[in-house]
N, C-alpha and C positions, 0 to 999 in steps of 0.2 A: 821198476815196479813187479815183482812176482806175485804170481795168482795166490801161492802160498801163505803171503803177506797179508791179504785180506779174509782168509781162512780163518786167522787166528782170533779175530772179532767176532765173540758169540753174543751178536745183536738179531733181535726179534725179526729184523728186515730178511735176513739173511734167507728164512723160508722160500719167500716171494722172488727173489733175483731171478732164477732159471726160467719161471715164469714171465718176469718183465723182461728179459733178454729175448725171449721164444717172441712177446707180441710185438716190442721193438723192430725184429728181424721181418716183421712179416706185415705190421703197419706203421702208419707216422703218427700215431697220435693213442694216450694212453691215461689213464687216472687210477692214482694209488692213493688210500684211504688208510692211514696208519697213524698210530697215537703218537705223542711224544717221546720219547726216547726208543723208537723203533731204531732207528738208525737211517731212516728214509734220508736224511739231510748232510751224512756223512760216507757211510758205507757204500750207498746204492748209486750215488753218481760215480764213485772210485770204481764200483766193480764193472760201471758201463765202457770206461774209455778204451777197453781193448777189442771193442766190439768191431765186427767187421766193415757195418756199414757208415763207421765211424771215421773211419781212415783217413788223413791226411786235415780232419775237421776238429774243430773244439767241442767241449760241453760249457755252456752258459748255465749258471745257476742263477736267478732271481730271489732275494731276500728282499723280505717289506721294512729291516730296521738295520742300520749300519752298525749297530752293537753286533748284531746277529751274526752280519756278514763277515765282520773279521774273525769273528768266536769260531766259526764253521771252518773258514779257511784255515785257521790257524790247526783247529783239530785235526781237517784231512792231511793238512802236509804231516803232521805230528803221527797219524798212522801209518803213512807210507814212509815216516824216519827222512822227510828233505824239510827245508826251511820253508816261510810262503814266499811266492813269488818263484821256486820251481815248475814241478809239476802243475800244482795249485797255488792258484793266486787270486787277488780278491781287487775290486773298483769301487770306492766311494766317490763321493765328491768331494774332490778337491783333494785325495788320497789315491794311492794304489799300489800294489806290490804284484807285479809281472814281468815276466821275460820272455824271451824269444824260446825258450822251454815250456813257458805255460800254455797247459792244453785243458785244464779247466779253469774256470774262470767265476767266482761268485763274486755278483755285483747287486749295488742296490739298485731297484726298480726304475727309476728314473734315468738310469744308463742306458737303459736298453734301446729309448726312443732315440736318443741320439746315435746310437751306432745303427739304427735303423736308419737314420736319414743319411747317414756318411758311406752306407753301403745297404742299399735298399733290397739286395737277394740275400742278406747275411752269408755271402759266398764261404765263409771261412766258420761255419759255424753248423754243428751237426746236429746238435740237441740242443733245445732250449728247457729248462726246466723250471718251472715255476713253483717254488716252496713257499709253504704256510699259505696257499692262494684262499684260505677259509677268511681271512683277513679282511679279502675285498678291497685295497687297498686300490686307490687310482692308479698308479702307473702299473700294476699288475695287470687289470682290465683293459687299459689302453694297448700295453703290450700285448697280451692275448689277442686280441680285437686286428690289429695290425700284424701279428706273425700267423694268425690264419689266412688274411688274404696273400701274403707270401709264400704261404703252403701251398693254397690253390691256383695262384697264378704263375710263381716264378718256383717253387721250390717245393715239388710233392715229395722230395726227398728227405726233408727237414723234418725234424723229427719233434713233436713238443709231449711234455711230461708235466702233468700236473699232479700236486702232491699236497695232501689236507688230512689236516684229522678232524675237523668236523666238516661238514657241509652237504651242499643238497645235491649229491652225485649223479642222482638221474638226471639232473636239467642239464647238469656239466656233461653227462653222457650224450645227451641229445644234441647237444649245439657241437660238442667237437666229433661225433658219430666215432666214439673211442669207446672200448671196454675199459671197467674196471677193477683192478685188483685190491684185493683187502687185506694187510698183515694186521692181525689181534694184537701183536706187540706182547710185551709182559708185563703188565701192569698190575701191582699188588694192591691189593683191597684198600680201599681208602672208606672209613667210616664218616658219614655226613652227617651232620649237625646242624640243626636250624636253631639258632638264638634271638634276642627279642630285636627288633628293627631300630637302628641308630637315626639318630636325627641327623636331615641331610642337611642343616645350617651347621652341625659340628661334626662333622665323619671324621677328623682328625682324631678329635677327643676321644668323642665316645666309642672308636677303634681301640684307639690305645688302652681306655679303661677296661674294655673286654678282654683283652690280651694279658694282661696283668695276672687273673687269676688263672689263665690257663698255663703259664709259664709253670706253675706249681703243678698241674697233673699232669706235663708232659715233658719229657724228655727230648734232646736232638733240636734240629735249628726249625725257625718258623719264617716262613713265606708269608707275608702280607701286601695284599691288594689294595691301594689306595688312588682315588681319581687323578693326583697331581701331585706336584711339589708342594703348594701350601699345606695341603692334607698331611703329605710327608713330615714337613716340618714341623707341624704342630705336634704329631703322634710322637716323633722325636723327642720333642723336649719332656713329654711326660715320661716317656719310657725310659729314658737316659737318667730320670731321681728316680723312677720306683725301682729299676735293673741295674743297679750300677754295676755287677759282677758281668752282665750280659753286652755284649755287641751290638749296637742298635745302628743299623745300616742302611741309609737311603740307595736306593736303585732306579735312576732315570735317563732318559736319555742325554740329556746336558751335563751330566756327571764329566769329570775327568776322567779318562779311561783305566788309571792308576785307582779311582775310587771306586768304578764300575768293578774291575779284578778284584777286589777285598770283598765285596759282595758276592761274587758268584764263585770263588775258590774259599776250601776249607781255610779256619782261622788255623795257622800254625800253634798257635797255643791250645789250643783244644777248647778256646772258648766259645758256647753257642752263640750263633749269629739270629739276629731276628731281623731280616731283611724287609724293608718298605719300599715297596716298588708299585710303580704305574704299570699299565699292563704290557709293558715292555717284556716281562717275565711270564707272559701267558705259554709262549709255543716253542720258540727254537732255543732260548737258553736253557741250558742244563746248569742248575745252581744246586752243586753238591749238599749233601745232608740234612735236605730237606725232609721232615717226616710230619708237618702241622703246617696249613695251609687257612689263615684266616681274611675271609674274605669281605670286604665292605658293600659289595655288591654295584658297587656306581666308577662311572669312568669318565673322562671328558673328551670331547671331539671339537674340531671346528664345524660347524653348521653356517654354509653360504647361503644370504637370503638376495634372489634374484631381484627380489621388488626394490631394495637397497642398494643391492652391489655390493655389499658388507659381509664379512664373516664374522662369527662370534663365537666363541668357547662355553657351548653346553655340557652341564652335568645332567646325566640320564643312568639311568639304571641298564645294567648289563643284560647281552642275551643268555636262553638258556646253553647255546654250546660255548661262550664265553663263561660263564658259571662252571660247566663240565671238564673245562682246558685247566680252569685256576683249580679246581677241587685234585683232579690229575696229578698234579705237581708235588702232592703228597705221596704217592705211591709210587715214584720213579725206581727207587733203588729198596724199598721196605713197606709194609702196611703201615699207614698213614692214617691222618684225621685232617677233615673238613669243617671250619667253623663258618657258617653264611651267617651275617649278620641281618639276616631277615626272616619272614616267617613261610610258610609253607604256603599261607593264601596270594603271597604276593608274587612266590614262585611259580605258580601257576599262571599269572598274568604277562611271566617275563616271553619276548618274542622267541622265536624258536631260534631264528640265526638274527646274527647282526647285522646292521645295516650298510648297504655297500657306501665306500666313502663318494663313490662315482655321481649320486645321488644328494650328496649333502656338500660338496667340495666347491672352492671356484674352479671353474675348467676353464680359465682364461687360458691358461699356458697347453692345455689338451689340444683346446678348438686350434690354437696358431698351429701346432702339430701336425693336426687331421689337413688342416688346408694346406701345408708344406707337403703333405704327404698326397696330396691331390684329391683329397675327397671332398664334393660339391654338398653332399649331404650324408653328413656324422651319423645320423642315427640308422642309415641302413645298412651298415657297417655289423659284423655278427657279436652282438653284443650279447652276455649274458642277462646283463639288465641294461637297456638302452638309458643313456644323458637325456635329462630333462628339457625337454627344449625351450623352457623358459629360461635356465641356467645357459644354453648355448647360446640364443638371442642376447641375452644380457652378457657373454663373455665376447659375443661379434661388437655388441655397441663398445665395450671399452677395446678392442682391437682397433676399430675407426678412428678412435679417439685419440690414441697413440700411433695414430698411421702405419700400422701394420698392415691392415687391409684396407681394400678401397674396391666396392662394387662386390663384396666376396670374396676377390682375389688378393692372393700376398703379394703386398709391395717390396721393391727394394729393400726399404728399411723394414719393413717385417721379415724378411729372407737373415738381413743383419743380426734382426732381435733374435731369431729363432735358433742362430749357430753357437748362441750364448748359454752356458750351464745355469743360467738365472729366470726366475720370475719375468713374463713380458714386461712390467710396467717397468721395474727395475732396469730389465736390459735396456731399454726404450731412453730411461733419467740417464745410464753411463753415456749411450752413444751420442745424446745429447750434451753432455758435459765434455764429450772429446772432442766435440766441434766448435765449442765454447770457453777451451780453455780451463775447465772446472772440473777435470778427472779426479785429483787428488782427493778432493771432498768430497764429490759425489762416492768413490770408493769407500768412503768411510761412512756416509750417510746409507749405503746399499748395505753396506755391513750390519750396522745397528737396527735399520729395518729387518734384516732376516732373523737375527736372534733375541734373547729376552731382553726386555729393558735393562739394563743395569745400575738403573740408580733407583727406578719403582715409582710409583703413583706420587709418592710423598715429595719426590724433587720437584715436581709442577712438570707441564707438559711439552715444556719447551726441548725440542730435540738436539738444539744448538747446545745445550748442556752436557748432554752425551756426549755429541762429536768433541768436546773442551775434554771431559773426562778420558775418551781415548786418546786424544792427543797429550796430554798430561802424564800419561803411561807411557809410551813410547817417547816422551822428551827426558820425563825424569823419574820414571820407573815407579811411577804415584800410580797403585794400584788398587783397584775395589773387586768386588766380586762379580765375574762375568764376564771383566774386558778383556782378560787374556783369550776368549772364544773368539770374541769378536773382531779383536786385532789379526788373529789366525784366518780368520774369513776377509776381513778389508787386503791383507798380504796378497792371500790368494787371485782378486780382482787386479792388487796392483799389478801382480805378473799377468795377468790376461791383457791387460793395458799399457804395461810395459810403462811404470810411473813410480816414482822414487816416492814415499811416505812424506809427508807435508806436517808439520806441527806448528803453524803459526797463528795468532788468533784467528776466529773464525768472523765471517763475515755473514749475520742471523740473515739478512735478506737474501744471499746467495744462496743460501739453503733453503729456504721458502721456495724459490724460483724453481730447482732443483726436484723440491715435493711435488708443486705445480704440473710438472711435466711426468712424475711419476703417476700422481692423482688428480688429475684435471678436473675431474667432476667434485673434487674433492675443493675444490678453491672455497674459501670461505669469506663472506661480508659481513661484517657487524650490525646488526638489525636498530635501527633507530630506535631508541627509547628502550632498550632491553640490554642492559648490561650481561656481558659474558654470554649472548645470544648471539649466533652464527647461521646466516642462512647460506648454505653449501649448492654449491652449480648444480648438483643434482637433484636439487628442489628439497632436499632433506633441510631438518632445522637442526643444530647442536648446542650444548653449552659447556665452557667451562666453569669452574672455582673462580667465584668472585674475586676469591684472593691471588689466582695465580697471577705471573708477571705478563702470560697474555691476553690478561683479560680485556684491557682495555685498547687492545690493537684494532685497526681499522678493517683489516685483511689478514689470512691466515691461510698457509697452506696446510692441510690436515691429513696427515698419514695412518693415524690410526682413528676409528670413532665406534663406537657400537652399535649396532641395527635395533636399539629399544624401538619399541610403537611410540610413535608422538616426539617426543624431545629425546635426541638422542645426545651423548657424552663423549668429548675429546678426550682422548691421551696422548697423543704424541700430535704436535703441531710444529711451526716456525712461523714469524712474523715476514708478513709479503708485502713488496711495495709495489703498488698498482701498476708505477709505472714502466714495472719490468713487465705487466701482463699485455702489452700493446700488440706482440704477435698473434697472441690468444683472441684477441676482442674479434666478434663474430657480428658483423653489419648483416641484418636479414630484415626482409619486407614481411609484415606479419598481416596476414589477412584470416579473420577469426569473426563469426560471430557470437554475439553475446549477447544471450537472452536476457540476461538483465539489464542493459543498458540500452536493449530494445531495439539491436540490429547490425550492422556489418559495420567491424573495427580493420581501417588499415592505415597502418603504421610500418615508419622502419625504426627498428629496436637495433641498440648496439649491447650485446651483451656475452656473459661468459657461462655457457649452460643457462640455466634457469637464475643468475642473476641479472638482473637488466641495470645498466648504466644510465640510460638513455632513450627516450622516444621522440619521433616527430610525427606529424600526420604524413601520410603517403598521398599525393595529392593527385597522382594518375597508376594506375595499375592494370593488370591484365583482366580483362572478364572471365575467362576462362581458370584462373585463379581464385576470383571472387567465387566463382559457382563452386568451386572445388571446397572452399572453406564454407559456403552455404550446406552443401551436398553432408561435410564434416557434422557440421552441427546438426542435421537431421538425423544423421545415422546415430549421434548420443543421446539427444531431445527430440524428437521427430515429434514423439506422443502429445509434446505440449506445445510444439512450435505450429503443427497443421492442424486445420481444422477437420478434426475425426468429425463430422454429424451424422446423425442417424440415417440420412441416407447412403453416405459413403460406408457406415458401417455393415448399411443393409446387404448392398453391393457385395461386401468381401467376404458376409458370412453367407452369402448364395454360392460365391465359388468355393467355398471352405466347402459347404453342402453336398455339392456335384463332384467335386474332387473325393471326398470321404465316403460318400454312397455307392460310389461306381470305383471305389479303387483306381482311379483313373490318374496316373501322374504327368499326365499332358494338359492339365489344368494347372495351374500356378499355384504355388502353396503360401498363400496371404493371411496375413493376421498384420496388426498393426506393426507389433517388434519383428515381422519379417519384412513387410515393406519399408520400413524405416533404415534397416540395415542393408538394401539392395535398392535404397533411393537412386543411384547412379543410374538404374537398368531404366528407371521408368519414368523419375519425375525431371531428371537432367534438362532437358531440352523445353521444359518450360519455367526454369530460373532465369527469366531475362526479365533486367530492371527491378530485380528485387534488393532491398536495402533496409526494411524495416520489418518487425514481426508483423505489423500489420498487414504487410505485402502476401505475407506467406499464410496468413489466414486468409486471405482472397481467394488465393488458390481451390480452386474447383476438384476437387480430390475424385468425386464421382466419376464424371466426365474423361479427367485424366486417363484413371485406372480401367474406365469403359474402352477407352481409345489404344490402351495398351496390349487388349484380346485380339488375337485375331478374329476376321469378319466372320468365320464360319464358327468360331467360340462364341460370339455375341448372338449369331442368330441361336444357336443352340441352349444359351443361357436363358434367353426366352422361353424357348420349350420345355429344357427340364426343371427350370428355378423359376417361375415367371414373379413379377413384381407383386401382379393382384390376379385374383382367381372369381370368375362370374359365379352369382348364388342364384338360386331359383327366382330373385327377385327381380334379376335383372342388373341389380347394383355389383360393381367390381371390387372387391374387397381389398386390400391389401394384405398380405402373407406375411408374419413377422418369422424372419429367420434367427436362427439362433447361432452362438461358436460354435465351433468344430464340428457341424453337421448334425446339432441334436435337432430334437423334434421340432418343426413348424409351426407355427400358432396362427390361427384364422380367429381373427374376434369378431362377431357378427349377433344382430340381433336377432332372436330366436324364430320371428314370425318371418323373416327373410328366408327360413329355411326350409316353411311348409312344402309339402310336397315331394321332397328330397330324401331317398331311400338309404342311399351307402354314405360315407363319409367322401368327401372330396381327397383324391388323390394327385401329386407331383412325381415328376423324374418317373416320365411315363407308365405310370401307373404302380410305381415301385411301393412311393412312399405317400403314407397317409396324413395328413394335417392333424392335427390338434385342435378339437374346434371348443373355441370358448364363446358360448351363446350368451347375450346380453340381453337386458330387461329392454324395453322401449327405452329407460331413461340410461342404457348404455352402461348397467350395472351388470358385473356376474354374474350367472344364475347357475351355469352347469358347465361341467367341463368332461370333454369325453374325445375318445377316439375311435368309438363305434357307435357310429349314429344310429343304427338301425334297433340297437340294442338299447338304444335312448327312449326311442319311439316307442318302445315295447313293454317298456318297465319305467324309466326316470322321468317321462314327460308329464306324467298324470299327475305326481306330486309336484312338480314346476306348475304345473296350469291351476293347483288352488290356489297355490302363493299368489300367482299372476294374477288370477283373477279379483283376489282380494286386496293387490296393491294397486292391479290398474282395472279397474271393475268397466272403464268407458271402451277399453278395446276387446275384440273377439277371440276368444280362446278355444277354436274347435276341439271337440271331442275326437276326431281322426285326422292329425296335422298332414298325414300324407296324401290327403283327399284334399285339402284346404288349400286356397290360393295364397302363394307367398305374397306379403306386402312389404313395398318398400318405407312407406311412412306408414301414417295413421290409417287405420281400417277401424273405423268406429262398429259396436254392435248393431246389428240392425234392430230397428222396435218393434 
């Protein structure tokens, strides 16, 4: 490749190539922001191939999508007059075009983590390019986090180049300690128009109807963004009838390559194209001839629910940066028009940037990769957005269930799973099948699980119907939509495990057992008396249609179930022979406190997850385990189980007050909630011979808590926050302490305060009491925190009332000189 070969390409990114080379010769990280069409994904990587710091090493460029990966590699090879697989090659899952001559590899993001595990220093790589990083895909974020560690610890000479159209470059710059270069590109003006919002329940139909009048207004090709294949098919049906002279072409990742090329390339006969695309066309792909963009404003993405352990496809509004990306496709080659099917009010409410996939995806594969990488604390890595703790915890539970990790460490079985280019559950299932002579069936099941359902929901939920369809295709060439792609994946799995295809009739129970190993928490037992409802091992309840062939099965292995609140819906499953589950049965001793039943329950249970198959009383058990069960119950329901009487609460409030008044953290942070939570620290020694709710109620919490304080604190407690205080009458009156150190109250009869000038104070005189003065009949008559002022002002009004109501008692004119009385001191005759 000669230098002049690249100079002939007049692309906007050419203007910053000298700066890029200069930066990378001095620093190991750089961020480039450039709009689509600037040439950052094609011309720029080629321009860096001859740099001095790259000698003897390769460039790896990561792309978020398979179609873009092949398209970009092909385009770069064309630019230097070669075939793909020579200087420029690509690698995607189960497909590659590389050779010994390849120096620039375009790869999908998941390939990178596997390369890193094979060579944790990436010795052959000189530059990592993360293209279209604004898409915030899971594998790109994982790859960047690991690449940063490699760069910091093993390879300071490894260059990292992040390229994006729209992203928060300041945040990225801070993370990578890298400069930002911007290429303005040569975007032609795009007129953005807002139309009436469409109905989210009829996106395909409404979008199609709004396109029809626009085709009379504009010439040139149309690019229409829709959230998914279902909406594309509905729009396609309407537009083909309304616009018979135009080519209505779908574009999405599951299409055969030939159909994808029809959508991307100009029509040879010059017909106008109306391309109906998912968000696959937002960035990397260049669709020639587009002058009008119509944007539904919606997208679909998988969102993982760590509470249920399930993912679901969710329809959602796009972000502002996605909307701008989509509009920009109309201005790549000339001025264009963009029509947004929402109003400006909705536009103002859109999020600025799209949500990182890391926050919404199933992280099981990522967590296994990180554990294999040797990371004990995944969240400590240099993430742009740290993964959620709940998702990591859920992934660890799954990995433990499939025996990939144990006590946080990867097992031998886990290492075997991690080497496979598969999701961990599927890898576990295939390795089990290898040991049990079921690989031929397992490779078919794995391919069906990974691809779209070839039959659809109307065929019923039994996955065996899909396996049979796949085998008919292989055996007799009986093909239906999407079977060919499933067979291509199945063939790759057979190649990995070196097995031949099997086309004999399927044993449905064998399929069920395979699914049970892939999804052990989704083994499901029929609920008694609830036709077509099933209890899953993870505690959830789900159902299938009453007319489905599997509705009356006693046991199912569930592959796909949605994460609805309450009753879930099963989409794909197989019947299961409970006898096959013997190796999965767990017998455990259960010691639990059942508040409703009134005490400690000790049983032996036989179960699969949350499905209890049998139980019997446990005659003898370890007292320490019983104590742990009681403590757990107190942590959850201690506010009801224990006797938090007024004396105990007053002790708690006294300690709270001292801690808050003096800002002294050496005093414990007591509250009913905290004490329940920390029950192991103070209550465990007293939980002996406890078996009933009444036993817990008999515990003297006040004494137990008092003795949990140090001797010095017990002494200070009486000095700083005494239980009682002596008043002039000689009575010792209880102080009523309040939560959170609020002002304590002293309720005392007015006559017992005669002669007292100032308000009583505690906490070494720092805190005044709130005085609630009572009548001889112990009825409140006055509330004050300034006793001196009361004697001077309020007392005389109170005296009048007291003389009227209690005429036999003495009410002196000068209370400061009068004798305080404890009982009734009658007037002198």
